[in-house]
C-alpha positions, 0 to 999 in steps of 0.5 A: 927620663925623657926628651933629654937627648932630643935637644942635643941631637937636633942642634948639634952640628955633629950629630944628625942621628943617635941613640943612647940608653939610660939607667936610673936609680930612682930614690923617692920612688925606691925602683930602677927606670931605663930609657932607650932613646932614638933620634934620626934626621931627615930632608923632611925634618927629624924624628924622636922616640923613647921607651922608659920601663919602671922596674921594682924587686916584686914584679919586674917591669911594673910600668912601660911608657912610650912616645914618639913625635916627628917634627916636619921642617925643611931649611926653608921652614923657621918653624917646624909641624909637631906631632906626637904620640904619648901612651903606656901601661902598668902593674900597681899593688893595693894593700889588702887587694892585690895588683892590678893593671891600668893604661896610661891615657893615649894622648895626640899632640899636634903644634909647632916647633922652634929650636936654635942652638949650636955644639955647644948650647941650644934649646927647643920648644914645641907648643900644641893642641892636646887629644886625651882620650876619653877627657871630652874637652880640648887640652894644650902641652908646652914644651921646652927643652935645653943643653949645655955642654962645658969644658970642652965637652966633659959636662952636659947640663940638659933637661926639658919641662912639660906643662900640660892641662888635663881638662875633662867633663864630668863623665871622664872625671868621675871615671878617673881618665883626667884630673881636670887640672894643670900638670907640670914636670921638668928633669934637669940632667947633669951627665960627666962624660968619660967618653963619646960613648959613656957618662955618668950622672943623674937628674931631679924630677921636679913635678905638681899634679904629676901621676896623682902626686901634689909637689914632688921632688925625685933626684936620681943617679944614672949611667948613659951609653951612647950608641954612636 
């Protein structure tokens, strides 16, 4: 549930500032996830941020994840300069051990951003150097986002795909800070737009080597409210 409104807000001719709230039911994990996204354009580029919260029946909020990205781009620049921060915290339960807290390693991304589109379709992509806390080695990330508005904006297909490396030195791998592998995740979404504010639909999270799991497919059903 991330980045999915970014491309829509960046490229749509009628949307320069936008926020939305999503609530997803994750069937594979058996919990709910809420997402708040905000996007703002100014004369020096744009800012995008979102926060995810996962909820379970025992602990309430059991994970929080945050991203904020800034693209520096003027009308005369064909390519924007991208800087991004990622991080989060969580709580997990292990049988016969109890619960324990954990952090999602802070990461900074520095790269280049390119986008193109209009009110009906568009895409955006960036590639950059990824500095993962305590990794001890350099890493990279490539991200693409897209949207297509169909049937007089009644149906919206959107999504993102991330590919990044988690390379680490021997100390980082032994400590579990990184997995020393390539990680892939994509979340295509489909929304039926009842009106400008309210939508319902869902997404399918497809991932490999993400959060300690092998290949996974995780569908959701969701509601979305746009703050106009």
